[in-house]
N, CA, C and O of each residue as an XYZ file, in Angstrom:
284
protein
N     126.328     78.048    140.384
C     126.541     77.691    141.810
C     127.379     79.002    142.419
O     128.346     79.498    141.841
N     126.903     79.414    143.528
C     127.522     80.490    144.175
C     128.344     80.145    145.336
O     127.747     79.528    146.218
N     129.649     80.420    145.543
C     130.239     80.198    146.914
C     130.566     81.399    147.779
O     130.836     82.418    147.143
N     130.594     81.478    148.979
C     131.014     82.346    149.729
C     131.982     81.668    150.825
O     131.633     80.674    151.461
N     133.123     82.243    150.972
C     134.213     81.552    151.894
C     134.230     79.999    151.544
O     133.898     79.164    152.384
N     134.646     79.649    150.226
C     134.571     78.432    149.598
C     133.322     77.256    150.117
O     133.378     76.039    149.938
N     132.339     77.940    150.722
C     131.132     77.095    150.868
C     129.944     77.426    149.915
O     129.590     78.577    149.656
N     129.384     76.335    149.437
C     128.302     76.753    148.294
C     127.092     77.283    149.046
O     126.549     76.757    150.018
N     126.764     78.407    148.433
C     125.679     79.309    149.250
C     124.348     79.185    148.503
O     123.264     79.235    149.084
N     124.486     79.024    147.206
C     123.246     79.406    146.381
C     123.463     78.716    144.907
O     124.565     78.571    144.378
N     122.219     78.321    144.349
C     122.365     77.849    142.982
C     121.261     78.256    142.066
O     120.240     78.594    142.664
N     121.213     78.304    140.854
C     120.238     78.451    139.946
C     120.385     77.593    138.850
O     121.452     77.036    138.594
N     119.175     77.438    138.071
C     118.878     76.600    137.074
C     118.177     77.244    135.962
O     116.995     77.519    136.163
N     118.633     77.503    134.948
C     117.931     78.189    133.661
C     118.392     77.847    132.230
O     119.280     77.018    132.032
N     117.853     78.413    131.380
C     118.222     77.969    130.090
C     117.938     79.315    128.951
O     117.110     80.206    129.142
N     118.692     79.219    127.951
C     118.484     80.118    126.663
C     117.212     79.485    126.127
O     117.154     78.329    125.710
N     116.027     80.484    126.181
C     114.822     79.658    125.458
C     114.563     80.232    124.090
O     113.718     79.695    123.373
N     115.268     81.342    123.661
C     115.500     81.918    122.510
C     116.793     82.726    122.159
O     117.735     82.729    122.951
N     116.837     83.330    121.119
C     118.084     84.069    120.816
C     118.155     85.277    121.580
O     119.236     85.862    121.650
N     117.071     85.759    122.203
C     117.221     87.058    122.938
C     116.704     86.893    124.328
O     116.610     87.900    125.030
N     116.372     85.773    124.777
C     115.999     85.530    126.247
C     116.274     84.273    127.050
O     116.025     83.140    126.639
N     116.816     84.567    128.242
C     117.171     83.465    129.126
C     116.354     83.427    130.305
O     116.205     84.419    131.019
N     115.780     82.233    130.549
C     114.769     82.229    131.654
C     115.593     81.309    132.645
O     116.273     80.318    132.376
N     115.310     81.995    134.033
C     115.743     81.298    135.188
C     114.583     80.611    135.838
O     113.580     81.218    136.214
N     114.776     79.222    135.964
C     113.497     78.348    136.271
C     113.512     78.192    137.651
O     112.426     78.078    138.219
N     114.776     78.162    138.443
C     115.034     78.047    139.818
C     115.939     78.771    140.263
O     116.899     78.954    139.515
N     115.945     79.329    141.419
C     116.869     80.079    142.332
C     116.716     79.917    143.781
O     115.682     80.253    144.358
N     117.893     79.327    144.473
C     117.785     79.098    145.885
C     119.171     79.536    146.557
O     120.266     79.182    146.120
N     118.973     80.385    147.721
C     120.216     80.672    148.267
C     119.953     80.687    149.592
O     118.794     80.712    150.007
N     121.165     80.671    150.506
C     121.140     80.694    151.868
C     120.451     81.911    152.329
O     120.696     82.981    151.772
N     119.554     81.834    153.362
C     118.879     83.176    153.770
C     119.829     84.007    154.678
O     119.553     85.132    155.093
N     120.967     83.337    154.939
C     122.071     84.024    155.823
C     122.819     84.863    155.105
O     123.447     85.663    155.799
N     122.981     84.965    153.837
C     123.873     85.748    153.025
C     122.963     86.714    152.320
O     122.211     86.354    151.414
N     123.053     87.994    152.772
C     122.528     89.218    152.047
C     123.244     89.377    150.794
O     124.474     89.365    150.742
N     122.489     89.526    149.786
C     122.833     89.917    148.290
C     123.215     88.606    147.485
O     123.849     88.675    146.432
N     122.811     87.452    148.017
C     123.247     86.232    147.233
C     122.385     86.253    146.045
O     122.930     86.173    144.944
N     121.135     86.350    146.125
C     120.273     86.350    144.862
C     120.478     87.355    143.877
O     120.206     87.092    142.706
N     120.981     88.620    144.239
C     121.522     89.723    143.379
C     122.779     89.235    142.500
O     122.946     89.473    141.304
N     123.723     88.420    143.443
C     125.054     88.177    142.925
C     124.625     87.137    141.861
O     125.192     87.188    140.769
N     123.688     86.210    142.076
C     123.585     85.112    141.264
C     122.987     85.669    139.789
O     123.295     85.261    138.670
N     122.078     86.682    140.133
C     121.473     87.328    138.780
C     122.647     88.072    138.081
O     122.722     88.033    136.853
N     123.532     88.725    138.793
C     124.373     89.561    138.048
C     125.318     88.394    137.236
O     125.625     88.574    136.057
N     125.697     87.322    137.901
C     126.551     86.392    137.235
C     126.225     85.736    136.227
O     127.068     85.268    135.462
N     124.547     85.555    136.015
C     123.940     85.080    134.849
C     123.988     85.916    133.834
O     124.281     85.580    132.687
N     123.638     87.309    134.281
C     123.656     88.374    133.101
C     124.980     88.465    132.567
O     125.099     88.688    131.362
N     125.946     88.332    133.255
C     127.358     88.600    132.715
C     127.856     87.451    131.735
O     128.766     87.659    130.933
N     127.197     86.208    131.845
C     127.499     84.984    131.217
C     126.911     85.196    129.664
O     127.416     84.709    128.652
N     125.807     85.981    129.718
C     125.106     86.148    128.243
C     125.909     86.745    127.221
O     126.878     87.423    127.561
N     125.626     86.578    125.984
C     126.184     87.314    124.904
C     125.343     88.634    124.726
O     124.358     88.940    125.397
N     125.906     89.359    123.706
C     125.129     90.431    123.303
C     123.651     90.251    122.587
O     122.972     91.254    122.366
N     123.262     89.162    122.294
C     121.922     88.990    121.502
C     120.979     88.760    122.664
O     119.787     88.846    122.367
N     121.268     88.485    123.931
C     120.239     88.333    124.924
C     119.881     89.669    125.411
O     120.697     90.469    125.867
N     118.553     89.882    125.287
C     117.909     91.311    125.665
C     117.014     91.055    126.972
O     116.670     92.021    127.654
N     116.623     89.694    127.332
C     115.925     89.660    128.493
C     116.328     88.599    129.214
O     116.816     87.647    128.606
N     116.204     88.558    130.631
C     116.481     87.591    131.530
C     114.828     87.321    132.227
O     114.246     88.294    132.706
N     114.395     86.429    132.230
C     113.032     86.072    132.698
C     113.191     85.314    134.120
O     113.740     84.213    134.153
N     112.751     85.863    135.164
C     112.736     84.867    136.237
C     111.282     84.234    136.699
O     110.936     83.968    137.851
N     110.541     84.071    135.504
C     109.428     83.047    135.632
C     108.450     83.918    136.607
O     108.450     85.143    136.732
N     107.612     82.957    137.270
C     106.452     83.573    138.150
C     107.106     84.206    139.414
O     108.216     83.915    139.861
N     106.162     85.193    139.952
C     106.487     85.776    141.271
C     105.880     85.168    142.239
O     106.197     85.448    143.395
N     104.887     84.215    141.976
C     103.907     83.549    143.011
C     103.343     84.431    144.100
O     103.121     84.017    145.238
N     103.129     85.629    143.705
C     102.411     86.708    144.413
C     103.265     87.160    145.611
O     102.699     87.871    146.440
N     104.486     86.855    145.797
C     105.224     87.279    146.788
C     105.951     88.704    146.422
O     106.615     88.851    145.396
N     105.750     89.676    147.342
C     106.331     91.072    146.935
C     107.919     91.231    146.692
O     108.399     92.080    145.940
N     108.597     90.380    147.368
C     110.053     90.279    147.099
C     110.374     89.708    145.721
O     111.302     90.224    145.098
N     109.729     88.743    145.213
C     110.015     88.108    143.960
C     109.448     89.216    142.965
O     110.111     89.625    142.012
N     108.214     89.650    143.254
C     107.890     90.808    142.217
C     108.758     92.047    142.171
O     108.826     92.769    141.176
N     109.469     92.273    143.384
C     110.426     93.307    143.147
C     111.597     92.931    142.373
O     111.996     93.681    141.482
N     112.201     91.803    142.642
C     113.280     91.234    141.807
C     113.093     91.179    140.330
O     114.009     91.379    139.531
N     111.800     90.883    139.988
C     111.537     90.655    138.620
C     111.482     92.041    137.995
O     111.811     92.173    136.816
N     111.138     92.940    138.621
C     111.170     94.473    138.246
C     112.217     95.156    137.991
O     112.121     96.351    137.709
């Protein structure tokens, strides 16, 4: 859960699917907060231990912005 100025701004749902991979199943943020997706991704990465080599954002649904985020 991401807060900006004490207001919930975004959240994500994911799980560790193997010893070296974490998958983000769902991520949603307020469109008014620039950089919120990036902050959530950064926070998730920081929470992983040294055995996690990959963070998978699942499908990009053919959307250029999601494809860029996955890259």
